[in-house]
BAZAKE-15962 format. One record per residue (C-alpha): x, y, z. Coordinates in steps of 0.2 Angstrom, whole numbers, padded with zeros to 4 digits, always signed. Layout:
BEGIN
XYZ ...
***
This chain:
BEGIN
-0077-0083-0027 -0093-0087-0036 -0085-0097-0050 -0089-0115-0054 -0074-0127-0055 -0075-0129-0073 -0075-0110-0075 -0060-0109-0063 -0051-0122-0074 -0055-0112-0090 -0048-0096-0082 -0032-0105-0076 -0030-0114-0092 -0028-0129-0081 -0032-0148-0082 -0043-0155-0068 -0034-0170-0061 -0045-0173-0046 -0063-0168-0042 -0069-0162-0025 -0085-0156-0017 -0098-0146-0027 -0097-0127-0025 -0084-0113-0026 -0069-0108-0016 -0070-0093-0004 -0053-0086-0008 -0035-0090-0014 -0020-0093-0002 -0002-0097-0005 +0003-0102+0012 -0002-0120+0016 -0001-0118+0034 -0014-0105+0033 -0026-0115+0022 -0043-0120+0028 -0060-0125+0023 -0065-0116+0007 -0048-0110+0002 -0040-0113-0015 -0021-0116-0012 -0009-0110-0026 +0008-0119-0026 +0019-0105-0032 +0037-0108-0038 +0049-0099-0027 +0068-0096-0028 +0071-0111-0016 +0056-0121-0015 +0041-0125-0026 +0025-0123-0016 +0017-0137-0025 +0025-0149-0013 +0014-0142+0001 -0002-0145-0009 -0006-0161+0000 -0004-0153+0017 -0016-0139+0012 -0029-0152+0006 -0027-0161+0023 -0031-0145+0031 -0048-0145+0022 -0043-0134+0008 -0056-0133-0006 -0043-0137-0019 -0025-0134-0025 -0017-0127-0041 +0000-0135-0044 +0013-0136-0059 +0014-0152-0069 +0029-0159-0059 +0017-0162-0045 +0003-0170-0055 +0008-0188-0050 +0005-0183-0032 -0013-0183-0035 -0016-0196-0049 -0015-0214-0047 -0011-0213-0028 -0020-0217-0012 -0034-0204-0007 -0028-0189+0003 -0029-0192+0022 -0046-0195+0029 -0052-0197+0011 -0057-0179+0009 -0061-0174-0009 -0053-0159-0016 -0051-0151-0033 -0034-0151-0040 -0029-0141-0055 -0013-0143-0065 -0006-0128-0074 +0010-0124-0082 +0013-0108-0071 +0003-0107-0055 +0007-0088-0053 +0001-0084-0071 -0014-0095-0068 -0018-0085-0051 -0017-0069-0060 -0028-0075-0074 -0041-0081-0062 -0040-0064-0053 -0044-0055-0069 -0059-0067-0072 -0066-0064-0055 -0064-0045-0057 -0074-0046-0073 -0087-0057-0065 -0089-0045-0051 -0092-0031-0062 -0085-0019-0049 -0078-0002-0053 -0059-0002-0051 -0048+0012-0045 -0029+0008-0047 -0017+0018-0037 +0002+0020-0039 +0015+0033-0036 +0031+0036-0027 +0024+0042-0011 +0006+0042-0003 -0002+0027-0013 -0006+0017+0003 -0014+0032+0011 -0024+0037-0005 -0030+0019-0005 -0035+0020+0013 -0044+0036+0011 -0053+0031-0005 -0058+0015+0003 -0067+0025+0016 -0074+0038+0005 -0082+0028-0010 -0100+0023-0008 -0106+0005-0007 -0096-0011-0003 -0078-0007-0006 -0063-0019-0006 -0045-0014-0005 -0028-0021-0002 -0023-0026+0015 -0006-0021+0021 +0007-0023+0007 -0003-0035-0004 +0001-0024-0019 +0013-0034-0030 +0011-0047-0044 +0006-0059-0030 -0003-0048-0018 -0014-0039-0030 -0022-0055-0037 -0024-0062-0019 -0033-0046-0015 -0045-0047-0030 -0048-0066-0026 -0054-0062-0008 -0066-0049-0014 -0084-0054-0009 -0096-0056-0023 -0106-0041-0018 -0091-0029-0020 -0096-0013-0029 -0079-0005-0030 -0061-0011-0029 -0047+0001-0024 -0031-0008-0029 -0014-0001-0024 +0000-0006-0036 +0018-0007-0031 +0032-0005-0044 +0050-0012-0043 +0054-0012-0061 +0049-0008-0079 +0034-0017-0085 +0027-0022-0067 +0013-0008-0067 +0008-0014-0084 +0007-0032-0078 -0004-0027-0063 -0015-0016-0073 -0018-0030-0085 -0025-0040-0070 -0035-0026-0062 -0041-0017-0078 -0044-0001-0069 -0056+0012-0076 -0048+0026-0064 -0029+0027-0063 -0022+0037-0049 -0004+0042-0049 +0000+0051-0033 +0017+0058-0038 +0034+0053-0045 +0050+0055-0035 +0067+0047-0033 +0061+0030-0026 +0068+0014-0033 +0081+0024-0043 +0093+0010-0039 +0083-0001-0049 +0077+0010-0064 +0092+0023-0065 +0083+0039-0065 +0067+0049-0060 +0062+0050-0079 +0063+0031-0080 +0052+0030-0064 +0039+0041-0072 +0039+0031-0087 +0036+0015-0077 +0022+0023-0066 +0014+0029-0082 +0011+0011-0088 -0005+0012-0078 -0012+0024-0091 -0011+0012-0105 -0022+0000-0095 -0036+0012-0095 -0052+0009-0106 -0057+0022-0119 -0069+0031-0106 -0056+0029-0092 -0049+0043-0081 -0032+0047-0075 -0030+0057-0059 -0013+0066-0057 -0006+0081-0047 -0006+0098-0054 +0013+0098-0052 +0016+0082-0061 +0035+0084-0064 +0043+0071-0074 +0026+0063-0076 +0019+0077-0087 +0024+0071-0104 +0015+0055-0101 -0002+0062-0096 -0007+0066-0114 -0010+0047-0116 -0024+0048-0103 -0042+0047-0111 -0048+0059-0098 -0037+0068-0085 -0042+0075-0068 -0029+0086-0058 -0028+0087-0039 -0020+0101-0029 -0020+0120-0030 -0027+0126-0046 -0033+0109-0051 -0050+0100-0054 -0050+0095-0036 -0043+0108-0024 -0045+0113-0006 -0047+0130+0002 -0051+0138+0018 -0041+0125+0027 -0040+0124+0046 -0031+0111+0057 -0036+0109+0075 -0035+0095+0088 -0030+0082+0075 -0044+0087+0063 -0042+0095+0046 -0057+0105+0039 -0057+0111+0021 -0069+0117+0008 -0066+0105-0007 -0070+0111-0024 -0073+0100-0039 -0082+0099-0056 -0097+0092-0046 -0098+0107-0034 -0090+0112-0017 -0092+0103-0001 -0085+0106+0016 -0075+0090+0023 -0069+0086+0041 -0054+0074+0040 -0048+0064+0055 -0030+0069+0052 -0018+0084+0054 -0005+0081+0041 -0004+0093+0026 +0002+0078+0015 -0013+0068+0019 -0024+0082+0014 -0016+0081-0003 -0019+0062-0003 -0037+0065+0001 -0039+0076-0014 -0032+0062-0025 -0045+0050-0017 -0059+0063-0019 -0054+0065-0038 -0055+0046-0040 -0073+0047-0032 -0077+0061-0044 -0071+0051-0059 -0083+0037-0053 -0097+0049-0051 -0098+0048-0032 -0108+0062-0024 -0098+0075-0013 -0110+0075+0002 -0109+0056+0003 -0090+0057+0003 -0090+0070+0016 -0101+0060+0027 -0089+0045+0026 -0073+0055+0029 -0075+0052+0048 -0072+0033+0044 -0054+0036+0036 -0041+0025+0045 -0023+0022+0039 -0013+0006+0038 -0001+0002+0052 +0015+0012+0054 +0008+0026+0043 +0009+0041+0054 +0002+0032+0069 +0001+0044+0083 +0005+0037+0101 +0004+0045+0117 +0018+0041+0130 +0020+0046+0148 +0024+0064+0151 +0014+0071+0137 +0027+0064+0124 +0019+0062+0107 +0026+0049+0096 +0023+0049+0077 +0026+0031+0071 +0029+0033+0052 +0041+0019+0049 +0032+0009+0035 +0044+0016+0022 +0054+0031+0018 +0061+0041+0003 +0066+0059+0001 +0048+0065-0003 +0040+0057+0011 +0054+0061+0023 +0052+0080+0020 +0033+0079+0022 +0035+0070+0038 +0048+0082+0045 +0036+0096+0040 +0022+0089+0050 +0034+0086+0065 +0039+0104+0064 +0021+0110+0064 +0017+0101+0081 +0016+0111+0097 +0029+0103+0108 +0043+0107+0120 +0056+0099+0108 +0054+0091+0091 +0065+0075+0089 +0067+0066+0073 +0073+0048+0073 +0078+0044+0055 +0084+0027+0048 +0090+0023+0030 +0081+0027+0015 +0084+0012+0004 +0085+0010-0015 +0091+0027-0019 +0106+0022-0030 +0123+0030-0031 +0116+0047-0026 +0110+0040-0009 +0122+0050+0002 +0117+0066-0006 +0098+0062-0004 +0101+0058+0015 +0111+0074+0017 +0097+0085+0009 +0085+0077+0021 +0096+0081+0036 +0097+0099+0029 +0078+0100+0028 +0076+0094+0046 +0087+0109+0052 +0079+0121+0040 +0062+0116+0048 +0069+0119+0065 +0069+0101+0071 +0078+0102+0088 +0087+0085+0088 +0090+0072+0075 +0095+0054+0079 +0102+0044+0065 +0100+0025+0066 +0112+0014+0057 +0128+0018+0047 +0119+0025+0031 +0110+0038+0043 +0127+0046+0046 +0124+0056+0030 +0109+0065+0039 +0123+0073+0050 +0113+0069+0065 +0116+0075+0082 +0117+0057+0088 +0121+0042+0078 +0116+0025+0085 +0120+0008+0079 +0103+0000+0078 +0084+0002+0083 +0087-0006+0100 +0101+0006+0104 +0089+0020+0098 +0075+0015+0110 +0087+0015+0125 +0095+0032+0120 +0078+0040+0118 +0071+0033+0134 +0085+0042+0143 +0084+0058+0133 +0066+0062+0130 +0058+0076+0140 +0040+0079+0145 +0031+0088+0130 +0043+0081+0117 +0036+0076+0100 +0045+0062+0091 +0045+0056+0073 +0051+0039+0069 +0054+0036+0050 +0065+0025+0039 +0063+0012+0026 +0056-0005+0032 +0074-0012+0030 +0079-0001+0044 +0067-0010+0056 +0062+0006+0066 +0045-0001+0071 +0054-0009+0086 +0059+0008+0092 +0041+0013+0095 +0037-0004+0103 +0051-0004+0115 +0049+0015+0119 +0032+0011+0126 +0040+0000+0139 +0056+0010+0142 +0049+0027+0145 +0044+0028+0164 +0026+0032+0169 +0023+0049+0178 +0023+0049+0197 +0007+0050+0206 
***
């Protein structure tokens, strides 16, 4: 983070109450136990604890400096030096979180990097992962789920000073949150993957979700570009606000044809306003081809060349629990897609399961969270979709999963793993999917130990 201490204080709107060694911090951290040399620790206020109380611990761990709220000022002024007399910068600011967000915006501007913001009900992490691989130059993106009002600024503040592009996933859990994140990231390309019944419990309707996602459009500069699906649904009325619009999908500005899938590779001819190019993608899922088109559209918006993006497609890798394909004894294929779940992503995952060549297809389904009062109906529709797609056996995990009308209902992930270990047959294909609150990642972990190895 190539900013001098006074520049940091100005961006934070902070008072410097202790001075440290010359130079700049390497990144921002919020966990004092993980703080180390070069780190700038932010003591964020929490519901139960104020992180400022741990600032001395961070400095004793050789942190470059700390940002704390005014109530902790006395811990650093007029007291004995920190243990081993190490010097550290200490900044006092009224709200450390707002200060961290402001510093992230200042660093984003200092970098001068191109910024792609990605939001949507389904697929935003996969689009982020694909765009990170396809875009040219030094690309920095969110790790795991660092996509909130805390995670996004942390992501920006760890970007190296030679970063040429930032791909920033933006999570939404309420009205105004996307606008808040867009104000920090200041994207010039805004990708909205889709809008569906995700977080209905918090916002009340799909229309309200669309309006909240569309807040990213208002953060675009005059020459900015919005990327949206051809079939935009409830998002459509908001797209008129975009300075420029690129559509992805059949009939759109970026579309795929001549699609073939074999041995885990999707080959497609991608057509854009820049021309056409054949791509070889290292995945077999149809929904990931859609995600790839969204990522390519973002590249087109930035002026990236198609042949270069096609060359880099082999480097696409997905975040953990996003459709991980594992091989178990007996030729059993396990698709671990338990990072999250909602009606749209559930149907897409079931479609992919149904497409696999297998002796039997088995779906292990946990609860889809935050769907509001219509939750039982959404679960029932997913169960019906599983049967319409010809899924042979459905296992529900947890009481809410009873609404899938499963062939077998088990109490928890541990019981699911034990049941599957007894019931799976050679050549089966198994999908594990549910919201993170369902904890289904343990099913895959335990199955690897419980399924017996083949004789010989």
